[in-house]
C-alpha positions, 0 to 999 in steps of 0.5 A, spaced: 026 844 753 029 840 748 036 838 747 041 839 740 046 835 739 054 837 739 055 832 734 049 835 731 051 842 731 057 841 729 057 838 722 051 842 721 056 848 721 061 845 717 057 843 712 054 850 712 061 853 711 062 848 705 057 850 702 058 857 704 066 857 701 063 852 695 058 859 693 063 863 693 069 859 690 064 859 685 062 867 684 070 868 684 071 863 679 065 866 676 068 874 675 075 872 673 072 868 668 068 875 665 074 879 667 079 876 663 073 874 656 072 882 657 079 885 657 082 879 652 082 882 646 086 889 651 092 883 652 091 881 644 098 886 640 096 890 635 093 889 630 098 886 623 093 885 618 089 879 620 087 880 627 082 886 626 083 894 630 080 896 635 073 900 635 075 907 637 072 908 643 076 902 646 083 905 645 081 910 646 078 907 654 086 902 653 089 911 652 084 913 658 086 907 662 093 908 660 094 916 663 090 914 669 094 908 671 101 913 669 098 919 672 097 915 679 103 911 679 107 917 677 103 921 683 106 914 688 112 914 685 114 922 687 111 921 694 117 915 695 122 919 692 121 925 697 119 919 703 126 918 701 130 924 700 127 926 706 129 920 710 136 920 708 137 927 710 135 925 716 139 919 717 145 924 715 142 928 720 142 924 725 149 921 724 151 928 725 149 929 731 151 923 733 158 925 732 157 932 735 155 927 740 160 923 740 165 930 740 161 933 747 163 926 751 170 926 749 171 933 751 166 932 758 170 925 759 177 929 758 174 935 762 173 930 767 180 928 767 183 935 769 179 936 773 180 930 778 188 931 777 188 938 779 182 935 784 188 930 786 193 936 785 190 941 790 188 935 795 196 933 795 198 942 796 194 942 802 195 936 806 202 938 804 202 945 808 198 942 814 204 937 814 208 943 814 204 948 819 203 941 823 211 940 823 212 949 825 207 948 831 210 942 834 217 945 834 
């Protein structure tokens, strides 16, 4: 049975991770350079005499990409606008319902107070009648 020292395993794993990270960084840098070089001519301003104009196929590609971006952005913006309007109407509904609930609670509180006053008055009157009846019996 072979025993592997933990120090060697950790250093080997660290070296592997460093190697993989370096490879990934190198590939990403290559992709970045390729993309920059590939679309650099699209970023240049329109032909102003000294610079050559884009060929028709490149202009068509740029136009197609621009229209695609506008369609995608337009759809997303429309969905966001719809969502905002729905949320605003929901907020208004919740606000109105909150006010209605507050009015209902206030009405129930007033009704409860009136019921308590009526109960006290009835209780007081019954107590007076009871005392009056007891007084008549004793006489």
